[in-house]
C-alpha positions as CSV (number, residue, x, y, z in Angstrom):
1,M,-47.5,27.0,15.5
2,S,-46.3,25.7,19.2
3,K,-42.9,26.0,19.9
4,N,-42.9,23.4,22.8
5,K,-43.0,20.3,21.0
6,Y,-39.1,19.8,22.6
7,S,-37.6,19.0,25.3
8,E,-34.0,18.8,26.6
9,Y,-32.7,15.4,26.6
10,E,-30.2,13.9,29.2
11,P,-27.2,12.1,27.2
12,T,-26.9,8.5,28.6
13,D,-23.1,7.5,29.6
14,E,-22.1,6.2,26.1
15,E,-23.2,9.0,24.6
16,I,-21.0,11.2,26.4
17,M,-18.1,9.1,26.2
18,E,-18.8,9.2,22.7
19,E,-18.2,13.2,22.5
20,I,-15.2,13.0,24.9
21,E,-13.0,10.4,22.3
22,Q,-13.7,12.4,20.1
23,I,-12.0,15.5,21.6
24,Y,-9.0,12.6,23.1
25,P,-8.8,10.0,20.9
26,E,-5.5,8.5,21.9
27,T,-5.9,5.6,24.6
28,I,-3.7,5.9,27.7
29,D,-1.2,3.4,29.4
30,I,-1.9,2.6,32.9
31,C,-0.2,0.0,34.6
32,G,0.4,-1.9,31.0
33,M,-3.2,-1.5,30.0
34,K,-4.9,0.6,27.7
35,M,-8.1,2.7,28.2
36,S,-9.6,5.8,26.9
37,P,-9.7,8.7,28.4
38,A,-13.4,8.7,28.8
39,Y,-13.5,5.3,30.3
40,I,-11.2,6.8,33.0
41,L,-12.9,10.1,33.6
42,R,-16.0,7.6,33.8
43,K,-14.6,5.3,36.6
44,M,-12.3,7.1,38.5
45,D,-13.8,11.0,38.6
46,R,-17.6,10.4,37.9
47,V,-18.1,14.4,39.2
48,A,-15.9,15.3,36.4
49,F,-17.7,13.3,33.8
50,D,-21.3,14.5,34.7
51,M,-20.2,18.2,34.6
52,Y,-18.5,17.6,31.1
53,C,-21.7,17.0,29.8
54,S,-23.5,20.1,31.4
55,D,-20.6,22.0,30.2
56,N,-19.7,21.1,27.2
57,M,-22.9,19.4,25.5
58,N,-26.1,20.6,24.4
59,Y,-28.7,17.5,23.5
60,F,-32.6,18.7,22.8
61,K,-35.0,16.2,21.3
62,C,-38.0,16.7,19.2
63,D,-40.9,15.0,20.9
64,V,-42.9,14.9,17.7
65,C,-40.2,12.1,15.8
66,G,-37.9,11.8,18.4
67,T,-35.0,13.4,16.7
68,I,-32.0,14.3,19.4
69,F,-30.0,17.0,18.4
70,K,-26.6,17.5,19.9
71,S,-25.0,21.2,19.0
72,E,-24.2,24.5,19.8
73,D,-27.6,24.8,17.8
74,A,-29.8,21.8,19.3
75,E,-32.2,23.9,20.8
76,E,-33.1,25.8,17.7
77,E,-32.9,22.9,15.8
78,A,-35.2,21.0,18.0
79,I,-37.7,23.7,17.7
80,E,-37.5,23.8,14.1
81,C,-37.9,20.4,13.4
82,C,-41.1,19.1,12.7
83,Q,-42.6,22.9,12.6
84,E,-43.1,22.0,9.4
85,D,-45.1,19.3,8.8
86,E,-47.2,20.9,11.6
87,E,-48.5,23.9,9.6
88,D,-49.0,21.3,7.0
89,E,-51.9,19.7,8.9
90,V,-53.6,23.7,9.5
């Protein structure tokens, strides 16, 4: 059984923003305009936005079916994904 049919996945800005908005759902009032914390972080401090992703998010992709896993156990989930189908083919 091959264990290399998965890869690390680089999330898009939208995926990062969704994660941040789940943690910080309240909008912030800036000069009378309501904005999401994720939008503010992305626009005002891109380095912090990118660091949030690298520090807090694990994304892995099954290269067989294309499923993206995002969790603490994402790498193990990606490794196990489609492995049963591969064993059935042998």
